[in-house]
C-alpha positions as a Markdown table, in Angstrom:
| # | Residue | x | y | z |
|---|---|---|---|---|
| 1 | Unk | 5.6 | -58.2 | 1.9 |
| 2 | Unk | 5.5 | -55.6 | -0.9 |
| 3 | Unk | 2.5 | -53.2 | -1.2 |
| 4 | Unk | 1.9 | -51.1 | -4.3 |
| 5 | Unk | 1.0 | -47.5 | -3.5 |
| 6 | Unk | -2.2 | -47.8 | -5.6 |
| 7 | Unk | -3.3 | -50.9 | -3.7 |
| 8 | Unk | -2.6 | -49.4 | -0.2 |
| 9 | Unk | -5.0 | -47.2 | 1.6 |
| 10 | Unk | -3.1 | -43.9 | 1.3 |
| 11 | Unk | -3.5 | -40.1 | 1.0 |
| 12 | Unk | -1.0 | -37.9 | -0.7 |
| 13 | Unk | -1.0 | -34.1 | -0.2 |
| 14 | Unk | 1.2 | -31.2 | -1.1 |
| 15 | Unk | 1.3 | -28.7 | 1.7 |
| 16 | Unk | 2.7 | -25.2 | 2.1 |
| 17 | Unk | 5.3 | -26.1 | 4.7 |
| 18 | Unk | 5.4 | -29.9 | 4.3 |
| 19 | Unk | 7.0 | -31.5 | 1.3 |
| 20 | Unk | 4.8 | -34.6 | 1.1 |
| 21 | Unk | 2.8 | -36.7 | 3.5 |
| 22 | Unk | 1.5 | -40.3 | 3.3 |
| 23 | Unk | -1.2 | -41.5 | 5.7 |
| 24 | Unk | -1.0 | -45.2 | 5.2 |
| 25 | Unk | -2.3 | -48.0 | 7.4 |
| 26 | Unk | -0.1 | -51.1 | 6.6 |
| 27 | Unk | 0.2 | -53.9 | 9.1 |
| 28 | Unk | 2.8 | -56.7 | 9.0 |
| 29 | Unk | 2.4 | -59.8 | 11.2 |
| 30 | Unk | 5.2 | -62.4 | 10.8 |
| 31 | Unk | 6.9 | -65.2 | 12.6 |
| 32 | Unk | 10.6 | -65.5 | 12.6 |
| 33 | Unk | 11.8 | -69.1 | 12.7 |
| 34 | Unk | 15.1 | -70.9 | 12.5 |
| 35 | Unk | 16.2 | -71.3 | 9.0 |
| 36 | Unk | 19.3 | -71.8 | 6.9 |
| 37 | Unk | 19.5 | -68.0 | 6.4 |
| 38 | Unk | 21.7 | -66.5 | 9.1 |
| 39 | Unk | 19.9 | -63.2 | 9.5 |
| 40 | Unk | 16.1 | -63.8 | 9.2 |
| 41 | Unk | 14.0 | -60.6 | 9.0 |
| 42 | Unk | 10.5 | -59.3 | 8.3 |
| 43 | Unk | 9.8 | -56.4 | 6.0 |
| 44 | Unk | 7.1 | -54.4 | 4.2 |
| 45 | Unk | 7.5 | -52.0 | 1.4 |
| 46 | Unk | 5.6 | -49.4 | -0.6 |
| 47 | Unk | 6.3 | -48.4 | -4.2 |
| 48 | Unk | 5.7 | -44.7 | -5.0 |
| 49 | Unk | 4.8 | -45.3 | -8.7 |
| 50 | Unk | 3.5 | -48.1 | -10.9 |
| 51 | Unk | 6.6 | -47.5 | -13.0 |
| 52 | Unk | 9.2 | -48.9 | -10.6 |
| 53 | Unk | 12.0 | -46.8 | -12.3 |
| 54 | Unk | 10.3 | -43.5 | -11.4 |
| 55 | Unk | 9.9 | -42.2 | -7.9 |
| 56 | Unk | 9.9 | -39.0 | -5.8 |
| 57 | Unk | 12.6 | -36.4 | -5.7 |
| 58 | Unk | 13.4 | -35.9 | -2.0 |
| 59 | Unk | 16.6 | -33.9 | -2.6 |
| 60 | Unk | 15.1 | -30.9 | -0.7 |
| 61 | Unk | 13.6 | -32.9 | 2.2 |
| 62 | Unk | 15.3 | -32.6 | 5.5 |
| 63 | Unk | 13.2 | -34.8 | 7.8 |
| 64 | Unk | 11.0 | -37.9 | 7.8 |
| 65 | Unk | 8.4 | -38.4 | 10.5 |
| 66 | Unk | 7.4 | -42.0 | 11.2 |
| 67 | Unk | 4.4 | -43.1 | 13.3 |
| 68 | Unk | 5.0 | -46.9 | 13.7 |
| 69 | Unk | 4.0 | -49.4 | 16.4 |
| 70 | Unk | 6.3 | -52.4 | 16.8 |
| 71 | Unk | 5.2 | -55.2 | 19.1 |
| 72 | Unk | 7.4 | -58.2 | 19.9 |
| 73 | Unk | 8.7 | -60.0 | 23.0 |
| 74 | Unk | 12.2 | -58.5 | 22.6 |
| 75 | Unk | 13.2 | -55.5 | 24.8 |
| 76 | Unk | 13.6 | -52.2 | 22.9 |
| 77 | Unk | 13.2 | -53.8 | 19.5 |
| 78 | Unk | 14.6 | -51.8 | 16.6 |
| 79 | Unk | 13.4 | -51.3 | 13.0 |
| 80 | Unk | 15.1 | -50.2 | 9.9 |
| 81 | Unk | 13.6 | -47.7 | 7.4 |
| 82 | Unk | 14.9 | -47.7 | 3.9 |
| 83 | Unk | 14.4 | -45.0 | 1.2 |
| 84 | Unk | 15.4 | -47.0 | -1.9 |
| 85 | Unk | 16.8 | -44.8 | -4.7 |
| 86 | Unk | 16.7 | -46.0 | -8.3 |
| 87 | Unk | 19.7 | -44.8 | -10.5 |
| 88 | Unk | 20.2 | -46.4 | -13.9 |
| 89 | Unk | 24.0 | -46.2 | -13.2 |
| 90 | Unk | 23.7 | -49.1 | -10.8 |
| 91 | Unk | 20.0 | -50.1 | -10.6 |
| 92 | Unk | 18.1 | -52.6 | -12.8 |
| 93 | Unk | 14.4 | -53.0 | -13.1 |
| 94 | Unk | 14.9 | -56.8 | -13.2 |
| 95 | Unk | 16.7 | -56.9 | -9.8 |
| 96 | Unk | 15.1 | -55.0 | -6.9 |
| 97 | Unk | 18.3 | -55.6 | -4.9 |
| 98 | Unk | 20.1 | -53.1 | -7.1 |
| 99 | Unk | 17.9 | -50.2 | -5.9 |
| 100 | Unk | 20.1 | -48.4 | -3.4 |
| 101 | Unk | 19.5 | -48.9 | 0.3 |
| 102 | Unk | 19.5 | -45.5 | 2.0 |
| 103 | Unk | 18.8 | -46.6 | 5.6 |
| 104 | Unk | 18.7 | -45.8 | 9.2 |
| 105 | Unk | 17.8 | -47.9 | 12.3 |
| 106 | Unk | 15.7 | -46.7 | 15.3 |
| 107 | Unk | 13.5 | -47.9 | 18.1 |
| 108 | Unk | 9.8 | -47.0 | 17.5 |
| 109 | Unk | 8.1 | -48.6 | 20.5 |
| 110 | Unk | 4.3 | -48.7 | 20.8 |
| 111 | Unk | 2.0 | -45.7 | 20.9 |
| 112 | Unk | 4.9 | -43.2 | 20.9 |
| 113 | Unk | 3.5 | -41.2 | 18.0 |
| 114 | Unk | 5.7 | -39.6 | 15.4 |
| 115 | Unk | 9.5 | -39.9 | 15.5 |
| 116 | Unk | 11.5 | -37.4 | 13.6 |
| 117 | Unk | 14.5 | -38.7 | 11.7 |
| 118 | Unk | 16.7 | -36.2 | 9.9 |
| 119 | Unk | 17.8 | -37.2 | 6.4 |
| 120 | Unk | 21.4 | -36.5 | 7.3 |
| 121 | Unk | 21.2 | -39.6 | 9.5 |
| 122 | Unk | 20.6 | -41.9 | 6.6 |
| 123 | Unk | 23.5 | -44.0 | 5.4 |
| 124 | Unk | 24.0 | -46.4 | 2.5 |
| 125 | Unk | 24.2 | -50.0 | 3.8 |
| 126 | Unk | 27.7 | -51.3 | 3.6 |
| 127 | Unk | 26.7 | -54.8 | 2.8 |
| 128 | Unk | 24.8 | -53.5 | -0.3 |
| 129 | Unk | 27.9 | -51.4 | -1.4 |
| 130 | Unk | 30.1 | -54.5 | -0.9 |
| 131 | Unk | 27.7 | -57.0 | -2.6 |
| 132 | Unk | 27.3 | -54.8 | -5.7 |
| 133 | Unk | 30.8 | -53.4 | -5.7 |
| 134 | Unk | 29.4 | -49.8 | -6.1 |
| 135 | Unk | 32.0 | -47.3 | -7.2 |
| 136 | Unk | 33.0 | -44.5 | -4.8 |
| 137 | Unk | 31.1 | -41.8 | -6.9 |
| 138 | Unk | 27.8 | -43.6 | -6.1 |
| 139 | Unk | 28.6 | -44.7 | -2.6 |
| 140 | Unk | 26.8 | -41.8 | -0.8 |
| 141 | Unk | 23.1 | -41.4 | 0.0 |
| 142 | Unk | 20.9 | -40.4 | -2.9 |
| 143 | Unk | 17.3 | -39.2 | -2.7 |
| 144 | Unk | 16.7 | -37.8 | -6.2 |
| 145 | Unk | 14.5 | -40.7 | -7.4 |
| 146 | Unk | 13.2 | -42.6 | -4.4 |
| 147 | Unk | 11.0 | -45.4 | -5.8 |
| 148 | Unk | 10.6 | -47.6 | -2.7 |
| 149 | Unk | 9.8 | -47.1 | 0.9 |
| 150 | Unk | 10.7 | -50.1 | 3.1 |
| 151 | Unk | 10.4 | -51.0 | 6.8 |
| 152 | Unk | 12.2 | -54.1 | 8.1 |
| 153 | Unk | 13.1 | -55.6 | 11.5 |
| 154 | Unk | 16.4 | -54.4 | 12.8 |
| 155 | Unk | 19.7 | -56.1 | 13.5 |
| 156 | Unk | 19.5 | -58.7 | 16.2 |
| 157 | Unk | 15.7 | -59.4 | 15.7 |
| 158 | Unk | 14.7 | -62.4 | 17.9 |
| 159 | Unk | 12.8 | -65.4 | 16.7 |
| 160 | Unk | 9.1 | -65.3 | 17.4 |
| 161 | Unk | 6.1 | -63.1 | 16.6 |
| 162 | Unk | 6.7 | -59.6 | 15.2 |
| 163 | Unk | 3.8 | -57.2 | 14.7 |
| 164 | Unk | 4.6 | -53.9 | 12.8 |
| 165 | Unk | 1.9 | -51.3 | 12.1 |
| 166 | Unk | 2.7 | -48.3 | 9.9 |
| 167 | Unk | 0.3 | -45.5 | 10.9 |
| 168 | Unk | 1.7 | -42.6 | 8.9 |
| 169 | Unk | 4.8 | -41.4 | 7.1 |
| 170 | Unk | 5.5 | -37.7 | 6.6 |
| 171 | Unk | 8.3 | -35.9 | 4.8 |
| 172 | Unk | 9.1 | -32.3 | 5.5 |
| 173 | Unk | 11.3 | -30.0 | 3.5 |
| 174 | Unk | 11.4 | -27.1 | 1.1 |
| 175 | Unk | 10.2 | -26.8 | -2.5 |
| 176 | Unk | 13.3 | -24.6 | -3.2 |
| 177 | Unk | 16.8 | -25.4 | -2.4 |
| 178 | Unk | 19.0 | -22.7 | -0.8 |
| 179 | Unk | 20.7 | -21.7 | -4.0 |
| 180 | Unk | 17.4 | -21.4 | -5.9 |
| 181 | Unk | 15.9 | -19.5 | -3.0 |
| 182 | Unk | 18.8 | -17.0 | -3.0 |
| 183 | Unk | 18.5 | -16.5 | -6.8 |
| 184 | Unk | 14.7 | -15.9 | -6.4 |
| 185 | Unk | 15.3 | -13.4 | -3.6 |
| 186 | Unk | 18.1 | -11.7 | -5.5 |
| 187 | Unk | 15.8 | -11.4 | -8.6 |
| 188 | Unk | 13.0 | -10.1 | -6.5 |
| 189 | Unk | 15.3 | -7.4 | -5.0 |
| 190 | Unk | 16.5 | -6.4 | -8.4 |
| 191 | Unk | 12.9 | -6.1 | -9.7 |
| 192 | Unk | 11.8 | -4.1 | -6.6 |
| 193 | Unk | 14.8 | -1.8 | -7.0 |
| 194 | Unk | 13.9 | -1.2 | -10.7 |
| 195 | Unk | 10.3 | -0.6 | -9.8 |
| 196 | Unk | 11.3 | 1.8 | -7.1 |
| 197 | Unk | 13.7 | 3.6 | -9.5 |
| 198 | Unk | 10.9 | 3.9 | -12.1 |
| 199 | Unk | 8.5 | 5.3 | -9.6 |
| 200 | Unk | 11.1 | 7.8 | -8.3 |
| 201 | Unk | 11.7 | 8.9 | -11.9 |
| 202 | Unk | 7.9 | 9.3 | -12.5 |
| 203 | Unk | 7.7 | 11.3 | -9.3 |
| 204 | Unk | 10.6 | 13.6 | -10.4 |
| 205 | Unk | 9.0 | 14.1 | -13.8 |
| 206 | Unk | 5.7 | 15.0 | -12.1 |
| 207 | Unk | 7.4 | 17.5 | -9.8 |
| 208 | Unk | 9.2 | 19.1 | -12.8 |
| 209 | Unk | 5.9 | 19.3 | -14.7 |
| 210 | Unk | 4.2 | 20.9 | -11.6 |
| 211 | Unk | 7.0 | 23.4 | -11.3 |
| 212 | Unk | 6.7 | 24.3 | -15.0 |
| 213 | Unk | 3.0 | 24.6 | -14.8 |
| 214 | Unk | 3.3 | 26.7 | -11.7 |
| 215 | Unk | 5.8 | 29.0 | -13.4 |
| 216 | Unk | 3.6 | 29.4 | -16.5 |
| 217 | Unk | 0.6 | 30.1 | -14.3 |
| 218 | Unk | 2.4 | 32.6 | -12.2 |
| 219 | Unk | 3.7 | 34.3 | -15.3 |
| 220 | Unk | 0.1 | 34.6 | -16.6 |
| 221 | Unk | -0.9 | 36.1 | -13.2 |
| 222 | Unk | 1.9 | 38.5 | -13.2 |
| 223 | Unk | 1.3 | 39.6 | -16.8 |
| 224 | Unk | -2.4 | 40.3 | -15.9 |
| 225 | Unk | -1.4 | 42.3 | -12.8 |
| 226 | Unk | 1.1 | 44.3 | -14.9 |
| 227 | Unk | -1.8 | 45.2 | -17.3 |
| 228 | Unk | -4.0 | 46.2 | -14.4 |
| 229 | Unk | -1.3 | 48.4 | -12.9 |
| 230 | Unk | -1.2 | 50.5 | -16.1 |
| 231 | Unk | -4.1 | 52.7 | -14.8 |
| 232 | Unk | -2.3 | 54.1 | -11.8 |
| 233 | Unk | -3.2 | 57.7 | -11.1 |
| 234 | Unk | -0.9 | 60.2 | -9.7 |
| 235 | Unk | -2.0 | 59.7 | -6.1 |
| 236 | Unk | -2.5 | 55.9 | -6.4 |
| 237 | Unk | -0.2 | 53.7 | -4.4 |
| 238 | Unk | -0.2 | 49.9 | -4.8 |
| 239 | Unk | 0.1 | 47.1 | -2.3 |
| 240 | Unk | 3.6 | 45.6 | -3.0 |
| 241 | Unk | 2.4 | 42.0 | -2.9 |
| 242 | Unk | -0.9 | 42.0 | -4.7 |
| 243 | Unk | -0.9 | 45.2 | -6.8 |
| 244 | Unk | -4.2 | 46.3 | -5.3 |
| 245 | Unk | -4.6 | 49.8 | -3.9 |
| 246 | Unk | -3.7 | 50.4 | -0.3 |
| 247 | Unk | -5.5 | 52.5 | 2.3 |
| 248 | Unk | -3.2 | 55.5 | 1.8 |
| 249 | Unk | -4.0 | 55.7 | -1.9 |
| 250 | Unk | -7.8 | 56.2 | -1.3 |
| 251 | Unk | -7.7 | 58.4 | 1.8 |
| 252 | Unk | -8.3 | 61.7 | 0.1 |
| 253 | Unk | -10.7 | 60.1 | -2.5 |
| 254 | Unk | -12.8 | 58.7 | 0.4 |
| 255 | Unk | -13.1 | 62.2 | 1.9 |
| 256 | Unk | -14.3 | 63.6 | -1.4 |
| 257 | Unk | -16.8 | 60.8 | -1.8 |
| 258 | Unk | -18.1 | 61.5 | 1.7 |
| 259 | Unk | -18.7 | 65.1 | 0.8 |
| 260 | Unk | -20.5 | 64.1 | -2.4 |
| 261 | Unk | -22.9 | 61.9 | -0.5 |
| 262 | Unk | -23.6 | 64.4 | 2.3 |
| 263 | Unk | -23.8 | 67.6 | 0.2 |
| 264 | Unk | -24.9 | 66.5 | -3.3 |
| 265 | Unk | -27.0 | 63.5 | -2.5 |
| 266 | Unk | -24.6 | 61.1 | -4.3 |
| 267 | Unk | -24.6 | 57.3 | -3.9 |
| 268 | Unk | -21.7 | 55.5 | -2.5 |
| 269 | Unk | -21.6 | 51.8 | -1.6 |
| 270 | Unk | -18.9 | 49.3 | -0.6 |
| 271 | Unk | -18.2 | 45.5 | -0.5 |
| 272 | Unk | -16.1 | 44.2 | 2.4 |
| 273 | Unk | -14.4 | 40.9 | 1.1 |
| 274 | Unk | -12.6 | 38.2 | 3.0 |
| 275 | Unk | -11.1 | 35.0 | 1.7 |
| 276 | Unk | -12.6 | 32.0 | 3.5 |
| 277 | Unk | -10.2 | 29.8 | 5.5 |
| 278 | Unk | -7.2 | 31.6 | 4.1 |
| 279 | Unk | -5.1 | 30.9 | 7.3 |
| 280 | Unk | -5.6 | 27.1 | 6.9 |
| 281 | Unk | -4.6 | 27.3 | 3.2 |
| 282 | Unk | -1.5 | 29.4 | 4.2 |
| 283 | Unk | -0.6 | 26.9 | 6.9 |
| 284 | Unk | -1.1 | 23.9 | 4.7 |
| 285 | Unk | 0.6 | 25.0 | 1.4 |
| 286 | Unk | 3.0 | 27.6 | 2.8 |
| 287 | Unk | 3.3 | 31.4 | 2.5 |
| 288 | Unk | 4.5 | 31.3 | -1.1 |
| 289 | Unk | 1.3 | 29.7 | -2.2 |
| 290 | Unk | -0.7 | 32.0 | 0.1 |
| 291 | Unk | 0.9 | 35.0 | -1.6 |
| 292 | Unk | 0.1 | 33.6 | -5.0 |
| 293 | Unk | -3.5 | 33.2 | -4.0 |
| 294 | Unk | -3.8 | 36.8 | -2.8 |
| 295 | Unk | -2.4 | 37.9 | -6.2 |
| 296 | Unk | -5.0 | 35.8 | -8.1 |
| 297 | Unk | -7.8 | 37.0 | -5.8 |
| 298 | Unk | -6.9 | 40.6 | -6.7 |
| 299 | Unk | -6.9 | 39.6 | -10.4 |
| 300 | Unk | -10.3 | 38.0 | -10.2 |
| 301 | Unk | -11.9 | 40.9 | -8.3 |
| 302 | Unk | -10.3 | 43.5 | -10.6 |
| 303 | Unk | -11.6 | 41.7 | -13.7 |
| 304 | Unk | -15.1 | 41.8 | -12.1 |
| 305 | Unk | -15.4 | 45.5 | -11.4 |
| 306 | Unk | -15.6 | 48.7 | -13.5 |
| 307 | Unk | -12.9 | 51.3 | -13.9 |
| 308 | Unk | -14.8 | 53.7 | -11.6 |
| 309 | Unk | -14.7 | 51.1 | -8.7 |
| 310 | Unk | -11.6 | 50.8 | -6.6 |
| 311 | Unk | -10.3 | 47.6 | -5.0 |
| 312 | Unk | -8.3 | 48.3 | -1.9 |
| 313 | Unk | -6.4 | 45.8 | 0.3 |
| 314 | Unk | -7.6 | 46.6 | 3.7 |
| 315 | Unk | -5.4 | 44.2 | 5.6 |
| 316 | Unk | -4.3 | 40.5 | 5.4 |
| 317 | Unk | -6.8 | 38.6 | 3.3 |
| 318 | Unk | -9.4 | 41.4 | 3.6 |
| 319 | Unk | -10.3 | 43.7 | 0.7 |
| 320 | Unk | -12.8 | 46.5 | 0.1 |
| 321 | Unk | -14.4 | 47.4 | -3.2 |
| 322 | Unk | -15.6 | 51.0 | -3.2 |
| 323 | Unk | -18.4 | 51.6 | -5.6 |
| 324 | Unk | -19.2 | 55.3 | -6.4 |
| 325 | Unk | -22.6 | 56.1 | -7.9 |
| 326 | Unk | -23.9 | 52.7 | -7.1 |
| 327 | Unk | -27.1 | 51.8 | -5.2 |
| 328 | Unk | -27.2 | 49.1 | -2.5 |
| 329 | Unk | -28.9 | 46.7 | -4.9 |
| 330 | Unk | -26.3 | 47.2 | -7.6 |
| 331 | Unk | -23.5 | 46.7 | -5.2 |
| 332 | Unk | -25.0 | 43.6 | -3.8 |
| 333 | Unk | -25.3 | 42.1 | -7.3 |
| 334 | Unk | -21.7 | 43.0 | -7.9 |
| 335 | Unk | -20.7 | 41.3 | -4.7 |
| 336 | Unk | -22.6 | 38.1 | -5.7 |
| 337 | Unk | -20.8 | 38.1 | -9.1 |
| 338 | Unk | -17.4 | 38.4 | -7.4 |
| 339 | Unk | -18.3 | 35.5 | -5.0 |
| 340 | Unk | -19.2 | 33.3 | -7.9 |
| 341 | Unk | -16.1 | 34.2 | -9.9 |
| 342 | Unk | -13.9 | 33.4 | -7.0 |
| 343 | Unk | -15.7 | 30.0 | -6.4 |
| 344 | Unk | -15.4 | 29.0 | -10.1 |
| 345 | Unk | -11.8 | 29.9 | -10.5 |
| 346 | Unk | -9.1 | 27.2 | -10.8 |
| 347 | Unk | -6.6 | 28.1 | -8.1 |
| 348 | Unk | -2.9 | 27.6 | -8.0 |
| 349 | Unk | -3.0 | 25.1 | -5.2 |
| 350 | Unk | -5.6 | 22.9 | -7.0 |
| 351 | Unk | -8.4 | 23.2 | -4.5 |
| 352 | Unk | -11.7 | 25.2 | -4.3 |
| 353 | Unk | -11.5 | 28.6 | -2.6 |
| 354 | Unk | -14.5 | 30.8 | -1.6 |
| 355 | Unk | -15.0 | 34.2 | -0.2 |
| 356 | Unk | -17.5 | 36.0 | 2.0 |
| 357 | Unk | -18.8 | 39.5 | 1.5 |
| 358 | Unk | -20.5 | 42.2 | 3.5 |
| 359 | Unk | -22.3 | 45.1 | 1.6 |
| 360 | Unk | -23.3 | 48.5 | 3.0 |
| 361 | Unk | -24.3 | 51.9 | 1.5 |
| 362 | Unk | -23.2 | 55.2 | 3.0 |
| 363 | Unk | -25.9 | 57.3 | 4.6 |
| 364 | Unk | -25.6 | 60.4 | 6.8 |
| 365 | Unk | -22.6 | 59.1 | 8.6 |
| 366 | Unk | -18.8 | 59.0 | 8.6 |
| 367 | Unk | -17.0 | 56.8 | 6.2 |
| 368 | Unk | -15.5 | 54.8 | 9.1 |
| 369 | Unk | -19.1 | 54.0 | 10.2 |
| 370 | Unk | -20.1 | 52.7 | 6.8 |
| 371 | Unk | -17.0 | 50.5 | 6.7 |
| 372 | Unk | -17.8 | 49.2 | 10.2 |
| 373 | Unk | -21.3 | 48.3 | 9.0 |
| 374 | Unk | -19.9 | 46.5 | 6.0 |
| 375 | Unk | -17.6 | 44.6 | 8.3 |
| 376 | Unk | -20.5 | 43.6 | 10.5 |
| 377 | Unk | -22.3 | 42.2 | 7.4 |
| 378 | Unk | -19.2 | 40.3 | 6.5 |
| 379 | Unk | -19.1 | 38.8 | 10.1 |
| 380 | Unk | -22.7 | 37.7 | 9.7 |
| 381 | Unk | -21.9 | 36.0 | 6.4 |
| 382 | Unk | -19.1 | 34.0 | 8.0 |
| 383 | Unk | -21.3 | 33.1 | 10.9 |
| 384 | Unk | -23.9 | 31.7 | 8.5 |
| 385 | Unk | -21.4 | 29.4 | 6.9 |
| 386 | Unk | -19.2 | 31.5 | 4.6 |
| 387 | Unk | -19.3 | 31.6 | 0.8 |
| 388 | Unk | -22.2 | 34.1 | 0.9 |
| 389 | Unk | -23.1 | 37.8 | 0.7 |
| 390 | Unk | -24.8 | 39.7 | 3.5 |
| 391 | Unk | -26.2 | 43.2 | 3.5 |
| 392 | Unk | -26.2 | 45.8 | 6.3 |
| 393 | Unk | -29.0 | 48.2 | 5.4 |
| 394 | Unk | -28.3 | 50.6 | 8.1 |
| 395 | Unk | -29.8 | 54.0 | 7.3 |
| 396 | Unk | -30.8 | 52.9 | 3.8 |
| 397 | Unk | -34.5 | 52.1 | 3.1 |
| 398 | Unk | -34.9 | 48.5 | 1.9 |
| 399 | Unk | -37.2 | 47.5 | -1.0 |
| 400 | Unk | -38.1 | 44.3 | 0.9 |
| 401 | Unk | -37.3 | 42.6 | 4.2 |
| 402 | Unk | -35.4 | 39.6 | 2.8 |
| 403 | Unk | -31.6 | 40.0 | 2.7 |
| 404 | Unk | -29.8 | 39.1 | -0.5 |
| 405 | Unk | -28.6 | 35.5 | -0.4 |
């Protein structure tokens, strides 16, 4: 019995890990009787294409799974499965017998489910090779153009009733052969290596550009600092890192300003400045970047004050701006201007940076007490969230009760 694939109840699917699968319900019931033919048999076959010269390429398939029930009175009856390959070198459309018999024999039983048969177990039937006098170059199994799937009773089939039910046939294999897969993997590795090399080159160029930008930026900072250092008086001494005045440089000057306030009713105010979260920046970006930030901070503050006012590095990231002849309100306004300039500046590490300020005006007290009050105001500014100006009025009469924000 021959069944065309179109006429059979079948389902074809292409799966990720399965090459092809056919779910087909074909039943064969036959009666083997005595005849003049010495080897009577029953068979059923399925064509894979209406064009019987064109089939499926199973070159990359490694296993066929058969779910077949075989009922007969014979003990352990065997079946043959053929994957018939059409090759114009030896096959003819007019003679089905010329389609190569790649076959294997097995015992399916009844209700045993799928049986896996590796393709390497298939052999070309010797009687077919002999009958057609097939040359040696075509004597081996071929699966490149399988046009016909066939099930037949095995050798030694007994006379009587034979019931064969094909439940499903499943082929499992790879879409790519080993050589193609290796070429694909090799190509993928080469592409990945090229992409990696390109990204590394881009990264190197970016690092070079950052280094050049940093060098230009630092050069500009250093040029500005050199210009600011031009106005050094005879007693002035500068902080080696930032170029700002140090404590020693203003010691005598502070004494004279104290006398001016106490004896001549002069005005003298100060701004105690601290860079917010400077330690975190130093820890994250390193001391070199931290030093650059201190230099830039001095440059910003210096550009915000007048020549009469003195910026002094008081310690670490803390600075004091001393403002002679300035009222508390004037100094507070200056502190706010410095705070905004610091916040708006584009810093060398590429992130926003802020500062806090405490303002105080000297009254009838020692200079150390005024500095301590400015420090207290700075502490309050930090407690209130940083990036703000706080005023310690101390002995100075306020115009209103609301601190400058």
